[in-house]
PAZA-439965 format. One record per residue (C-alpha): residue number from 1; x, y, z; residue in one letter. Coordinates in Angstrom, 3 decimals. Each point is the difference from the previous one (the first is absolute). Layout:
N
<atom><n>NUM</n><px>X</px><py>Y</py><pz>Z</pz><res>A</res></atom>
...
//
This chain:
84
<atom><n>1</n><px>14.506</px><py>9.284</py><pz>29.202</pz><res>M</res></atom>
<atom><n>2</n><px>-0.853</px><py>1.593</py><pz>-3.297</pz><res>A</res></atom>
<atom><n>3</n><px>-1.875</px><py>3.495</py><pz>-0.250</pz><res>D</res></atom>
<atom><n>4</n><px>-3.652</px><py>-0.459</py><pz>0.061</pz><res>R</res></atom>
<atom><n>5</n><px>-1.610</px><py>1.190</py><pz>-3.370</pz><res>V</res></atom>
<atom><n>6</n><px>-3.659</px><py>1.131</py><pz>-0.253</pz><res>F</res></atom>
<atom><n>7</n><px>-2.262</px><py>-0.845</py><pz>-2.607</pz><res>C</res></atom>
<atom><n>8</n><px>-0.361</px><py>2.743</py><pz>-2.594</pz><res>A</res></atom>
<atom><n>9</n><px>-2.905</px><py>1.376</py><pz>-1.786</pz><res>V</res></atom>
<atom><n>10</n><px>-0.171</px><py>1.947</py><pz>-3.335</pz><res>R</res></atom>
<atom><n>11</n><px>-2.791</px><py>2.546</py><pz>-0.254</pz><res>D</res></atom>
<atom><n>12</n><px>-3.369</px><py>-1.634</py><pz>-0.841</pz><res>G</res></atom>
<atom><n>13</n><px>0.880</px><py>-3.590</py><pz>0.670</pz><res>E</res></atom>
<atom><n>14</n><px>-0.770</px><py>-2.387</py><pz>2.997</pz><res>F</res></atom>
<atom><n>15</n><px>2.708</px><py>-2.243</py><pz>-0.076</pz><res>A</res></atom>
<atom><n>16</n><px>3.749</px><py>0.215</py><pz>0.888</pz><res>C</res></atom>
<atom><n>17</n><px>2.062</px><py>0.950</py><pz>-3.165</pz><res>S</res></atom>
<atom><n>18</n><px>2.811</px><py>-2.504</py><pz>1.061</pz><res>R</res></atom>
<atom><n>19</n><px>-1.648</px><py>-3.307</py><pz>1.436</pz><res>C</res></atom>
<atom><n>20</n><px>-3.723</px><py>0.505</py><pz>-1.408</pz><res>G</res></atom>
<atom><n>21</n><px>-1.630</px><py>-0.400</py><pz>3.364</pz><res>H</res></atom>
<atom><n>22</n><px>-3.181</px><py>1.899</py><pz>0.672</pz><res>P</res></atom>
<atom><n>23</n><px>0.341</px><py>3.241</py><pz>2.040</pz><res>L</res></atom>
<atom><n>24</n><px>-2.606</px><py>1.809</py><pz>2.283</pz><res>Y</res></atom>
<atom><n>25</n><px>-0.056</px><py>3.526</py><pz>0.512</pz><res>P</res></atom>
<atom><n>26</n><px>1.659</px><py>0.913</py><pz>3.378</pz><res>G</res></atom>
<atom><n>27</n><px>1.499</px><py>-3.482</py><pz>0.471</pz><res>V</res></atom>
<atom><n>28</n><px>3.867</px><py>-0.432</py><pz>-0.394</pz><res>G</res></atom>
<atom><n>29</n><px>1.485</px><py>-3.422</py><pz>-0.974</pz><res>R</res></atom>
<atom><n>30</n><px>3.570</px><py>-1.189</py><pz>-0.131</pz><res>V</res></atom>
<atom><n>31</n><px>0.559</px><py>-1.027</py><pz>-3.634</pz><res>C</res></atom>
<atom><n>32</n><px>1.109</px><py>-3.570</py><pz>-0.382</pz><res>P</res></atom>
<atom><n>33</n><px>1.461</px><py>0.707</py><pz>-3.404</pz><res>G</res></atom>
<atom><n>34</n><px>-1.228</px><py>-1.257</py><pz>-3.197</pz><res>P</res></atom>
<atom><n>35</n><px>-1.991</px><py>-3.188</py><pz>0.032</pz><res>R</res></atom>
<atom><n>36</n><px>1.397</px><py>-2.949</py><pz>-1.170</pz><res>T</res></atom>
<atom><n>37</n><px>-1.242</px><py>-0.925</py><pz>-3.757</pz><res>G</res></atom>
<atom><n>38</n><px>-1.350</px><py>-3.619</py><pz>-1.066</pz><res>L</res></atom>
<atom><n>39</n><px>3.237</px><py>-0.422</py><pz>-1.997</pz><res>G</res></atom>
<atom><n>40</n><px>2.058</px><py>0.838</py><pz>3.000</pz><res>D</res></atom>
<atom><n>41</n><px>-1.746</px><py>-2.425</py><pz>2.123</pz><res>M</res></atom>
<atom><n>42</n><px>0.243</px><py>-2.904</py><pz>-2.533</pz><res>V</res></atom>
<atom><n>43</n><px>3.880</px><py>0.665</py><pz>-0.388</pz><res>A</res></atom>
<atom><n>44</n><px>0.221</px><py>-0.297</py><pz>3.722</pz><res>A</res></atom>
<atom><n>45</n><px>-1.799</px><py>-3.232</py><pz>0.189</pz><res>G</res></atom>
<atom><n>46</n><px>1.956</px><py>-1.580</py><pz>-2.721</pz><res>L</res></atom>
<atom><n>47</n><px>3.210</px><py>1.248</py><pz>1.505</pz><res>S</res></atom>
<atom><n>48</n><px>-0.898</px><py>-1.466</py><pz>3.225</pz><res>A</res></atom>
<atom><n>49</n><px>-0.226</px><py>-3.441</py><pz>-1.554</pz><res>V</res></atom>
<atom><n>50</n><px>3.288</px><py>0.694</py><pz>-1.767</pz><res>G</res></atom>
<atom><n>51</n><px>-1.394</px><py>1.159</py><pz>-3.352</pz><res>I</res></atom>
<atom><n>52</n><px>2.212</px><py>2.924</py><pz>-0.615</pz><res>T</res></atom>
<atom><n>53</n><px>0.600</px><py>2.052</py><pz>-3.356</pz><res>P</res></atom>
<atom><n>54</n><px>3.591</px><py>-1.065</py><pz>0.200</pz><res>E</res></atom>
<atom><n>55</n><px>-0.890</px><py>-3.816</py><pz>0.005</pz><res>R</res></atom>
<atom><n>56</n><px>-2.606</px><py>0.427</py><pz>-2.662</pz><res>V</res></atom>
<atom><n>57</n><px>2.370</px><py>1.690</py><pz>-2.455</pz><res>S</res></atom>
<atom><n>58</n><px>2.625</px><py>-2.748</py><pz>0.627</pz><res>A</res></atom>
<atom><n>59</n><px>-2.459</px><py>-2.620</py><pz>-0.701</pz><res>V</res></atom>
<atom><n>60</n><px>-1.530</px><py>1.548</py><pz>-3.038</pz><res>I</res></atom>
<atom><n>61</n><px>3.622</px><py>1.280</py><pz>-1.219</pz><res>G</res></atom>
<atom><n>62</n><px>-0.814</px><py>3.685</py><pz>-0.280</pz><res>G</res></atom>
<atom><n>63</n><px>-2.143</px><py>2.885</py><pz>1.253</pz><res>P</res></atom>
<atom><n>64</n><px>-3.039</px><py>-1.168</py><pz>1.839</pz><res>C</res></atom>
<atom><n>65</n><px>-2.086</px><py>3.154</py><pz>-0.467</pz><res>G</res></atom>
<atom><n>66</n><px>-0.871</px><py>-0.147</py><pz>3.730</pz><res>C</res></atom>
<atom><n>67</n><px>-0.091</px><py>3.524</py><pz>0.617</pz><res>E</res></atom>
<atom><n>68</n><px>-2.264</px><py>0.761</py><pz>-3.023</pz><res>E</res></atom>
<atom><n>69</n><px>-2.553</px><py>-2.660</py><pz>1.352</pz><res>R</res></atom>
<atom><n>70</n><px>0.183</px><py>1.470</py><pz>3.416</pz><res>K</res></atom>
<atom><n>71</n><px>-0.950</px><py>3.353</py><pz>-1.158</pz><res>E</res></atom>
<atom><n>72</n><px>-2.843</px><py>-1.332</py><pz>-2.174</pz><res>A</res></atom>
<atom><n>73</n><px>-1.477</px><py>-1.896</py><pz>2.888</pz><res>L</res></atom>
<atom><n>74</n><px>0.488</px><py>3.399</py><pz>2.275</pz><res>N</res></atom>
<atom><n>75</n><px>-1.747</px><py>1.848</py><pz>-2.757</pz><res>D</res></atom>
<atom><n>76</n><px>-2.846</px><py>-2.634</py><pz>-0.576</pz><res>W</res></atom>
<atom><n>77</n><px>-0.516</px><py>-0.433</py><pz>3.965</pz><res>G</res></atom>
<atom><n>78</n><px>-0.252</px><py>3.691</py><pz>0.547</pz><res>R</res></atom>
<atom><n>79</n><px>-2.280</px><py>0.317</py><pz>-3.083</pz><res>D</res></atom>
<atom><n>80</n><px>-2.305</px><py>-2.722</py><pz>0.425</pz><res>H</res></atom>
<atom><n>81</n><px>0.375</px><py>-1.060</py><pz>3.861</pz><res>L</res></atom>
<atom><n>82</n><px>0.754</px><py>3.031</py><pz>1.694</pz><res>G</res></atom>
<atom><n>83</n><px>3.483</px><py>-1.444</py><pz>1.326</pz><res>I</res></atom>
<atom><n>84</n><px>2.923</px><py>2.266</py><pz>0.183</pz><res>G</res></atom>
//
């Protein structure tokens, strides 16, 4: 079993600095780790139905740019939807 890591808080903040979950005074919480972003969720869904970066690259004959799009979706989801 992996070691349990508790959520960490920086001075003046009320959320875990690793996972972003809200924290309350005097309440310890096991940190689940970083939240999955919107781009990560989309990539996992596409991969589940067989659409992988390798296959896309093979079809288009070059780099697919999937990683850049995934990061852009992660940023957008975090900024606009609070996901990740």
